[in-house]
KEKE-3310 file (N, C-alpha, C; in steps of 0.2 Angstrom, whole numbers, plus 5000, padded with zeros to 4 digits):
npx = (5003:5003:5009:4998:5000:4994:4996:5002:4991:4994:4985:4976:4973:4962:4951:4957:4951:4946:4956:4962:4974:4990:4992:5004:5020:5028:5036:5054:5057:5044:5031:5021:5004:5003:4995:4978:4974:4962:4963:4974:4970:4959:4965:4974:4964:4961:4972:4973:4962:4967:4979:4972:4964:4976:4981:4971:4974:4987:4984:4976:4983:4995:4988:4984:4997:5002:4992:4995:5008:5007:4998:5009:5020:5009:5009:5023:5025:5016:5024:5034:5028:5024:5036:5041:5032:5035:5047:5046:5036:5045:5055:5047:5043:5055:5059:5049:5053:5067:5063:5056:5068:5078:5079:5090:5086:5082:5070:5055:5054:5060:5054:5043:5038:5043:5040:5040:5033:5019:5007:5000:5010:5004:4996:5003:5011:5000:4996:5008:5010:4997:5002:5013:5007:4997:5010:5015:5004:5003:5015:5015:5005:5011:5022:5016:5008:5020:5025:5015:5013:5028:5026:5016:5021:5031:5024:5017:5028:5033:5022:5021:5032:5028:5019:5025:5034:5025:5018:5028:5030:5017:5021:5031:5023:5015:5024:5027:5015:5013:5023:5022:5010:5015:5023:5014:5005:5016:5016:5005:5010:5007:5012:5015:5008:5011:5026:5039:5050:5063:5064:5061:5050:5035:5029:5014:4996:4987:4970:4953:4942:4950:4961:4974:4988:4986:4998:5000:4988:4987:4997:4993:4981:4988:4994:4984:4977:4986:4991:4983:4977:4975:4971:4966:4970:4980:4982:4982:4986:4983:4991:5006:5020:5033:5033:5028:5014:5004:5005:4998:5006:5010:5008:5000:5002:4994:4999:4994:4985:4980:4994:5001:5012:5014:5007:5017:5015:5009:5020:5028:5020:5021:5035:5034:5026:5034:5045:5041:5036:5049:5055:5047:5048:5054:5045:5034:5033:5041:5047:5052:5054:5047:5051:5049:5058:5067:5073:5072:5078:5080:5092:5097:5092:5092:5096:5086:5085:5079:5061:5054:5045:5030:5022:5029:5041:5038:5035:5022:5015:5021:5028:5024:5032:5029:5036)
npy = (4994:5012:5025:5038:5056:5071:5084:5101:5113:5127:5142:5153:5170:5173:5166:5164:5171:5171:5181:5188:5194:5185:5175:5181:5176:5166:5175:5174:5165:5166:5157:5143:5144:5139:5123:5122:5118:5110:5103:5095:5089:5082:5073:5067:5058:5049:5044:5037:5028:5019:5014:5005:4997:4991:4985:4976:4966:4963:4956:4946:4940:4935:4924:4915:4912:4906:4895:4889:4885:4876:4866:4862:4856:4846:4839:4835:4826:4815:4812:4806:4794:4788:4786:4777:4766:4763:4757:4747:4737:4735:4727:4717:4712:4709:4699:4689:4687:4683:4670:4662:4662:4653:4640:4627:4625:4634:4640:4638:4637:4623:4619:4619:4608:4598:4584:4585:4596:4601:4607:4605:4607:4615:4622:4630:4637:4646:4653:4659:4666:4674:4683:4689:4696:4704:4712:4717:4725:4733:4740:4748:4757:4764:4769:4776:4787:4792:4797:4806:4815:4820:4829:4836:4842:4851:4857:4868:4873:4881:4889:4894:4903:4911:4919:4923:4931:4941:4946:4952:4963:4969:4974:4985:4992:4997:5004:5013:5020:5025:5032:5043:5049:5052:5063:5072:5076:5082:5092:5099:5104:5118:5134:5141:5152:5170:5171:5181:5192:5189:5174:5171:5169:5177:5182:5173:5173:5161:5157:5153:5139:5130:5134:5135:5142:5150:5146:5133:5125:5126:5119:5107:5103:5100:5089:5080:5080:5073:5062:5046:5046:5035:5039:5052:5071:5078:5094:5108:5111:5115:5115:5120:5115:5119:5118:5118:5118:5123:5134:5136:5130:5117:5101:5084:5070:5054:5036:5026:5021:5023:5023:5013:5003:5007:4998:4988:4993:5006:5012:5015:5022:5035:5035:5042:5051:5060:5061:5068:5080:5086:5087:5096:5108:5121:5127:5125:5131:5123:5119:5111:5092:5079:5061:5044:5045:5054:5070:5082:5095:5102:5098:5084:5069:5069:5059:5058:5061:5047:5049:5041:5033:5027:5038:5049:5048:5048:5039:5034:5044:5056:5071:5087:5105:5121:5137)
npz = (4999:4995:5003:5005:5002:5008:4996:4998:4996:4983:4983:4974:4969:4961:4947:4931:4916:4900:4888:4900:4909:4910:4925:4937:4939:4953:4966:4970:4987:4988:4998:4998:5007:5023:5028:5035:5051:5051:5039:5041:5051:5044:5036:5044:5051:5041:5038:5050:5049:5038:5044:5053:5047:5040:5052:5055:5045:5046:5059:5055:5046:5054:5062:5051:5049:5060:5061:5050:5053:5066:5056:5048:5058:5061:5049:5048:5060:5053:5043:5050:5056:5045:5038:5047:5047:5033:5036:5043:5033:5026:5032:5033:5021:5016:5025:5023:5009:5012:5019:5009:4999:5007:5007:4999:4988:4979:4976:4982:5001:5006:5018:5018:5012:5020:5031:5045:5048:5056:5050:5033:5018:5007:5013:5023:5012:5008:5018:5019:5007:5008:5020:5013:5003:5009:5018:5007:5002:5013:5013:5001:5002:5014:5009:4999:5010:5015:5004:5001:5013:5014:5003:5008:5019:5013:5004:5015:5021:5010:5010:5024:5022:5013:5019:5030:5024:5018:5031:5034:5026:5028:5040:5038:5030:5038:5047:5040:5038:5051:5054:5045:5049:5063:5060:5055:5064:5072:5067:5069:5082:5092:5096:5111:5120:5124:5121:5120:5108:5109:5112:5125:5139:5145:5160:5166:5173:5182:5175:5171:5174:5176:5182:5178:5168:5152:5143:5148:5147:5132:5131:5137:5130:5117:5120:5124:5112:5104:5110:5114:5130:5144:5157:5170:5168:5179:5187:5191:5209:5225:5235:5242:5236:5233:5218:5201:5201:5209:5206:5193:5183:5179:5173:5178:5169:5172:5171:5177:5192:5208:5216:5209:5200:5182:5169:5155:5142:5145:5152:5140:5135:5143:5141:5128:5127:5136:5129:5116:5123:5128:5115:5109:5116:5115:5107:5114:5126:5138:5153:5161:5162:5171:5175:5178:5190:5185:5178:5165:5158:5145:5143:5141:5150:5168:5183:5198:5216:5228:5233:5239:5234:5223:5216:5221:5216:5202:5194:5191:5182:5170:5171:5167:5168:5165:5159)
capx = (4999:5007:5005:4995:5001:4991:5001:4999:4989:4993:4978:4980:4967:4956:4952:4961:4946:4948:4957:4964:4982:4992:4995:5012:5027:5030:5044:5058:5055:5037:5030:5012:5002:5003:4989:4974:4973:4957:4965:4978:4966:4956:4971:4976:4960:4959:4978:4972:4958:4970:4980:4967:4964:4983:4982:4967:4976:4992:4983:4974:4991:4998:4985:4986:5004:5001:4988:5001:5013:5002:4997:5017:5019:5005:5013:5031:5023:5013:5029:5039:5024:5025:5043:5041:5026:5038:5054:5041:5033:5050:5058:5043:5043:5062:5060:5047:5058:5072:5061:5057:5074:5083:5084:5096:5083:5083:5064:5052:5058:5059:5051:5036:5035:5045:5036:5042:5030:5012:5004:5002:5015:5001:4994:5009:5012:4994:4998:5014:5007:4993:5005:5016:5002:4997:5015:5016:5000:5006:5021:5013:5002:5015:5027:5011:5008:5026:5027:5010:5017:5033:5024:5011:5026:5035:5020:5016:5035:5033:5015:5024:5037:5025:5014:5031:5035:5017:5018:5033:5028:5012:5024:5035:5021:5011:5027:5028:5010:5013:5029:5017:5005:5018:5026:5009:5004:5020:5016:5002:5010:5005:5017:5013:5006:5016:5034:5044:5054:5068:5062:5060:5042:5030:5024:5007:4994:4982:4964:4949:4939:4955:4966:4980:4990:4984:5002:4999:4982:4989:5003:4989:4976:4990:4996:4978:4977:4992:4991:4978:4978:4971:4968:4965:4978:4979:4987:4982:4986:4982:4995:5011:5026:5037:5034:5021:5006:5000:5003:4994:5011:5012:5002:5003:4997:4994:4999:4992:4980:4982:4999:5003:5017:5010:5008:5022:5011:5008:5027:5030:5015:5024:5040:5033:5024:5041:5050:5039:5038:5055:5056:5044:5048:5054:5039:5026:5037:5042:5053:5057:5049:5050:5046:5054:5063:5073:5071:5075:5077:5082:5101:5097:5090:5097:5092:5084:5085:5072:5056:5050:5037:5030:5020:5034:5047:5035:5034:5016:5015:5024:5027:5028:5033:5030:5037)
capy = (4999:5017:5030:5044:5062:5077:5089:5108:5116:5134:5145:5160:5176:5172:5162:5167:5169:5173:5188:5192:5193:5178:5175:5183:5172:5168:5178:5171:5167:5165:5150:5142:5144:5134:5121:5123:5113:5105:5098:5090:5082:5076:5068:5062:5054:5045:5038:5032:5022:5015:5009:5000:4990:4987:4981:4970:4962:4959:4951:4940:4936:4931:4921:4912:4911:4902:4890:4885:4881:4871:4862:4858:4851:4839:4835:4832:4820:4812:4809:4801:4789:4785:4783:4771:4761:4761:4754:4740:4736:4735:4724:4712:4709:4706:4693:4684:4685:4677:4663:4659:4657:4651:4635:4625:4622:4642:4640:4638:4633:4615:4617:4619:4600:4595:4580:4586:4601:4601:4609:4603:4612:4619:4626:4636:4642:4650:4656:4664:4672:4678:4686:4691:4701:4708:4717:4722:4729:4739:4743:4752:4761:4765:4772:4781:4790:4793:4804:4812:4817:4825:4835:4843:4847:4854:4863:4872:4876:4886:4893:4898:4907:4916:4921:4925:4938:4945:4948:4958:4969:4972:4978:4989:4996:5000:5009:5019:5026:5028:5038:5048:5051:5056:5068:5077:5076:5085:5098:5103:5108:5126:5139:5144:5161:5175:5171:5186:5191:5185:5168:5170:5167:5182:5177:5173:5171:5157:5157:5150:5134:5125:5138:5135:5146:5148:5143:5127:5124:5125:5111:5101:5101:5098:5081:5077:5078:5069:5054:5044:5046:5030:5042:5060:5073:5083:5100:5114:5108:5121:5112:5123:5110:5122:5116:5124:5115:5129:5141:5134:5130:5110:5095:5077:5064:5049:5032:5021:5024:5020:5022:5007:5005:5006:4992:4990:4998:5013:5014:5017:5029:5039:5037:5043:5059:5064:5064:5072:5087:5088:5089:5102:5113:5129:5130:5125:5134:5119:5122:5103:5088:5074:5054:5039:5048:5056:5076:5084:5104:5101:5096:5077:5067:5067:5055:5063:5057:5044:5051:5036:5030:5027:5044:5054:5048:5051:5030:5033:5049:5061:5079:5094:5110:5126:5144)
capz = (5000:4996:5007:5001:5008:5003:4995:5000:4989:4982:4981:4970:4971:4957:4941:4925:4911:4892:4888:4905:4910:4915:4932:4938:4942:4960:4967:4975:4991:4991:5000:4999:5015:5028:5028:5041:5056:5050:5034:5044:5055:5041:5033:5048:5051:5035:5039:5055:5046:5035:5049:5056:5041:5041:5058:5055:5039:5049:5063:5050:5044:5060:5063:5046:5049:5067:5058:5046:5057:5068:5052:5047:5064:5062:5043:5050:5063:5050:5038:5054:5057:5037:5037:5052:5044:5029:5037:5047:5031:5022:5035:5033:5015:5017:5029:5018:5004:5014:5021:5003:4996:5012:5005:4993:4980:4975:4974:4988:5005:5007:5024:5015:5011:5027:5035:5052:5049:5058:5044:5026:5013:5003:5018:5024:5006:5006:5022:5018:5002:5011:5023:5010:4999:5014:5020:5000:5002:5018:5010:4995:5008:5018:5002:4996:5012:5015:4998:5002:5019:5011:4999:5012:5022:5010:5003:5020:5023:5005:5011:5029:5019:5009:5024:5033:5020:5019:5037:5038:5021:5032:5045:5035:5028:5045:5051:5036:5040:5058:5053:5042:5055:5069:5057:5054:5071:5076:5063:5074:5088:5093:5098:5118:5121:5129:5119:5117:5102:5111:5114:5132:5140:5148:5166:5165:5178:5180:5171:5169:5180:5180:5187:5175:5163:5146:5142:5153:5144:5126:5130:5140:5126:5112:5122:5124:5106:5102:5112:5120:5138:5148:5163:5170:5169:5187:5183:5197:5214:5229:5241:5240:5236:5229:5210:5198:5202:5214:5200:5187:5177:5177:5173:5177:5164:5175:5168:5181:5198:5214:5217:5206:5194:5176:5163:5151:5139:5150:5152:5134:5132:5147:5137:5121:5129:5139:5123:5113:5127:5128:5107:5107:5122:5114:5104:5120:5133:5143:5158:5160:5160:5176:5172:5180:5194:5180:5176:5157:5156:5137:5140:5143:5158:5174:5189:5203:5222:5231:5238:5244:5232:5215:5214:5223:5211:5195:5190:5187:5180:5167:5174:5163:5170:5159:5162)
cpx = (5004:5004:5004:4995:4997:4994:4998:4998:4990:4987:4981:4973:4962:4957:4954:4953:4950:4949:4960:4972:4985:4995:5004:5016:5027:5037:5048:5058:5050:5034:5022:5010:5002:4995:4985:4974:4968:4958:4968:4976:4961:4960:4973:4971:4959:4967:4977:4967:4960:4975:4978:4966:4970:4983:4977:4971:4982:4989:4980:4981:4996:4994:4984:4994:5004:4998:4994:5007:5012:5001:5006:5018:5016:5009:5019:5028:5019:5018:5032:5036:5022:5031:5044:5037:5031:5044:5051:5040:5040:5055:5053:5043:5051:5063:5057:5051:5065:5069:5060:5062:5078:5086:5087:5092:5082:5075:5060:5055:5055:5056:5044:5032:5039:5039:5036:5037:5022:5007:5004:5006:5010:4997:4998:5010:5006:4996:5002:5013:5003:4996:5009:5011:5000:5003:5016:5011:5001:5011:5019:5010:5007:5020:5023:5010:5015:5027:5021:5012:5022:5031:5018:5016:5029:5030:5019:5022:5033:5027:5018:5030:5034:5022:5019:5032:5029:5018:5024:5034:5023:5016:5026:5029:5016:5015:5028:5021:5009:5018:5024:5013:5008:5021:5019:5007:5009:5019:5012:5004:5010:5011:5013:5013:5011:5023:5036:5049:5061:5069:5061:5053:5040:5027:5018:5003:4988:4974:4961:4946:4944:4960:4971:4982:4988:4991:5001:4993:4984:4993:4997:4984:4981:4992:4989:4976:4981:4993:4984:4980:4973:4968:4968:4970:4975:4984:4987:4980:4986:4988:5002:5017:5031:5038:5029:5016:5003:5000:5002:4999:5011:5006:5005:4999:4999:4995:4996:4988:4982:4989:5002:5008:5011:5013:5015:5019:5010:5015:5029:5027:5019:5030:5039:5030:5028:5045:5049:5038:5043:5057:5052:5043:5049:5047:5034:5029:5037:5048:5056:5051:5051:5046:5050:5059:5070:5070:5076:5074:5079:5090:5102:5094:5095:5093:5091:5084:5079:5068:5052:5045:5035:5028:5026:5039:5044:5036:5028:5013:5018:5021:5029:5026:5032:5033:5032)
cpy = (5006:5022:5036:5050:5067:5083:5098:5112:5124:5137:5153:5165:5176:5167:5164:5166:5173:5180:5192:5191:5189:5180:5178:5177:5173:5171:5174:5171:5166:5158:5148:5142:5138:5131:5121:5117:5108:5101:5094:5086:5078:5071:5064:5056:5047:5040:5034:5026:5018:5011:5004:4996:4988:4982:4976:4965:4959:4954:4944:4935:4933:4925:4914:4908:4904:4895:4885:4882:4876:4863:4858:4853:4845:4834:4830:4825:4813:4808:4805:4795:4785:4781:4776:4766:4759:4756:4746:4736:4732:4728:4716:4707:4707:4700:4686:4681:4679:4670:4659:4656:4657:4644:4632:4625:4630:4644:4641:4635:4627:4614:4616:4610:4595:4589:4581:4592:4597:4601:4607:4610:4616:4624:4632:4640:4646:4654:4662:4669:4676:4685:4693:4697:4707:4714:4719:4726:4736:4742:4748:4758:4766:4771:4778:4788:4795:4800:4809:4816:4822:4830:4840:4846:4851:4859:4868:4876:4882:4892:4898:4902:4912:4921:4925:4933:4943:4949:4956:4964:4972:4978:4985:4994:5001:5004:5014:5024:5027:5033:5043:5052:5055:5063:5074:5079:5082:5093:5103:5106:5115:5129:5140:5151:5163:5174:5178:5184:5188:5178:5167:5172:5173:5178:5178:5170:5165:5159:5153:5144:5130:5128:5136:5140:5145:5144:5134:5124:5123:5118:5106:5099:5098:5091:5077:5076:5073:5063:5052:5042:5041:5035:5050:5063:5079:5090:5106:5110:5114:5120:5116:5118:5113:5120:5123:5123:5120:5135:5142:5132:5122:5106:5088:5072:5057:5043:5026:5025:5021:5020:5016:5008:5003:5000:4995:4994:5005:5015:5017:5022:5035:5043:5042:5051:5064:5066:5068:5080:5090:5091:5094:5108:5119:5131:5131:5130:5129:5120:5116:5099:5081:5067:5050:5042:5050:5063:5079:5090:5105:5100:5089:5074:5065:5064:5061:5058:5055:5048:5047:5033:5033:5033:5048:5054:5048:5044:5031:5041:5053:5068:5084:5100:5115:5131:5148)
cpz = (5000:5000:5004:5004:5003:5000:4998:4994:4988:4979:4978:4970:4967:4950:4934:4920:4905:4893:4893:4907:4913:4920:4932:4941:4948:4961:4971:4983:4994:4993:4999:5006:5017:5030:5036:5046:5054:5044:5037:5048:5051:5038:5038:5051:5047:5037:5045:5052:5042:5040:5053:5053:5042:5047:5058:5050:5042:5055:5061:5047:5049:5062:5057:5047:5055:5065:5053:5048:5061:5062:5048:5052:5065:5056:5045:5055:5058:5046:5044:5056:5051:5037:5043:5051:5038:5031:5039:5042:5025:5026:5035:5026:5014:5021:5024:5012:5007:5016:5015:4999:5001:5009:5000:4987:4976:4973:4980:4992:5006:5013:5023:5014:5016:5031:5042:5053:5051:5052:5037:5022:5010:5009:5021:5018:5006:5012:5021:5012:5004:5015:5018:5006:5003:5018:5014:5001:5007:5015:5005:4997:5010:5014:5000:5003:5014:5009:4999:5009:5019:5008:5003:5016:5019:5006:5008:5022:5018:5009:5018:5026:5016:5013:5028:5030:5019:5024:5038:5032:5026:5037:5044:5034:5034:5048:5046:5037:5046:5057:5050:5046:5060:5066:5056:5060:5073:5073:5066:5080:5089:5097:5106:5117:5126:5127:5118:5110:5102:5112:5122:5132:5146:5153:5163:5172:5178:5178:5171:5175:5182:5182:5184:5170:5156:5142:5143:5149:5136:5127:5133:5133:5119:5113:5121:5116:5101:5102:5117:5126:5141:5155:5164:5170:5176:5184:5191:5204:5219:5234:5238:5242:5236:5224:5209:5198:5205:5209:5194:5182:5177:5177:5174:5175:5167:5170:5171:5187:5203:5217:5214:5200:5189:5172:5157:5145:5139:5149:5145:5132:5136:5143:5131:5122:5132:5134:5118:5118:5128:5120:5107:5112:5119:5110:5108:5123:5139:5148:5160:5162:5166:5174:5175:5184:5190:5178:5169:5157:5150:5137:5143:5151:5163:5180:5196:5211:5223:5234:5239:5242:5225:5213:5215:5218:5203:5190:5189:5185:5175:5169:5171:5166:5165:5163:5163)
residu = (MET:THR:ILE:SER:VAL:VAL:SER:VAL:LEU:ALA:PHE:THR:SER:GLY:THR:ALA:THR:ALA:GLY:SER:ALA:ALA:PRO:LYS:PRO:LYS:THR:ALA:GLY:SER:ALA:ALA:PRO:LYS:PRO:LYS:GLU:SER:GLN:LEU:ARG:ALA:GLU:LEU:ALA:ASP:LEU:ASN:LYS:ARG:VAL:ASP:THR:LEU:ILE:GLU:THR:TYR:ALA:ALA:LYS:ARG:GLU:SER:LEU:ARG:LYS:ALA:GLN:ALA:ALA:GLU:VAL:VAL:ALA:LYS:ALA:ASP:LEU:ARG:LYS:ALA:GLU:THR:ALA:TYR:GLN:GLU:ALA:ASP:LYS:GLN:VAL:ASP:SER:ILE:ALA:GLN:LEU:ARG:TYR:GLN:SER:SER:THR:GLY:ASP:LEU:PRO:SER:LEU:LEU:PHE:SER:THR:ASN:VAL:ASP:MET:GLY:GLY:ALA:ALA:ILE:MET:GLN:GLN:LEU:THR:ALA:GLN:GLN:SER:ALA:TYR:LEU:GLN:GLY:PHE:ALA:GLN:SER:ARG:ASP:LEU:LYS:LYS:GLN:ALA:ALA:GLU:LYS:ALA:ALA:GLY:LEU:THR:GLU:GLN:ILE:GLY:GLN:GLU:ALA:ALA:ALA:VAL:ALA:THR:GLN:ARG:LYS:GLU:ALA:GLU:LYS:LEU:ILE:ASP:ALA:ILE:GLU:LYS:LYS:LEU:ASP:ALA:LEU:VAL:PRO:THR:GLY:SER:GLY:ARG:ARG:ALA:ASP:GLY:SER:TRP:ALA:PRO:GLN:LEU:PRO:THR:GLY:ALA:ASP:ASN:ILE:THR:ASP:ARG:THR:ARG:ILE:MET:ARG:GLU:ALA:ILE:GLU:LYS:ARG:PHE:ALA:LEU:PRO:TYR:THR:VAL:GLY:CYS:TYR:ARG:ALA:VAL:ASN:ASP:GLY:GLY:GLU:HIS:PRO:LEU:GLY:ARG:ALA:CYS:ASP:PHE:MET:MET:SER:THR:GLY:GLY:SER:MET:PRO:SER:ALA:ALA:HIS:VAL:LYS:LEU:GLY:ASP:GLU:ILE:ALA:ALA:TRP:ALA:VAL:LYS:ASN:ARG:ALA:SER:LEU:GLY:VAL:LYS:TYR:VAL:ILE:TRP:ARG:GLN:ARG:ILE:ASN:SER:GLY:SER:GLY:TRP:ARG:PRO:MET:SER:ASP:ARG:GLY:GLY:VAL:THR:ALA:ASN:HIS:PHE:ASP:HIS:THR:HIS:ILE:SER:MET:TYR)
# end
């Protein structure tokens, strides 16, 4: 599946009509207008649908591969059984052949006509002939079974190879689509309010019912759009603990509840949110990020001292403070 990326449209001031002057060529340095957020959101929604379809296909391929592998195991077991039966039948046929030609006459065994044998020679010959026929029939059947099992195993091995190649292709396509989505989402990162011309940030007072600054609100909303958050986001906190919460300049993005350690999936999500906030700190006005007993102010992650608990050490939530 080829990834479809909507190109940026260049808008002109009007439509040329017959007799009108030709449009002026673009001057050096002119650029197409930046796409609106609604355009990007619509394209992202389309890409998300494609990813969902691709994930379904990927899952179906994995299930098909699992079934093929299970069938191959059965076929190999059948092959081993067929080989055992083949070897046994071969031994029986060989033993009968040896019995028939063990006498010095070079024809039927002399024991068939021996007076010391209880049963008549004709009866023994009939029994041996019947046994030989049965063994030969079993020999042929086991030989055919062996051939069929071998062909089946070979066919399944080829099928598994094809399924594996298809799964690998689906995964690569999914990764391409996800990468395209992430790039477009990153293109939607807003600029925090109150940024001065020199790049510094003007102080802001908390506003609104949530009692946080406008800059903090922009950051929170951007993350809520960018990520599927599993739990509530806590920002303002009245308790003065020396941080930015009582100033309305920080938010905690919870990855678990009740002071418990988050799942592996939520740890990964917390990693992604922390990395995204650090990456876009200059645009948003992020002061620092704390996650899993580490802090990053833009110059890399540094370990923090042990504060004595899962929540206190920020193992269950990603903390983002703003200027």
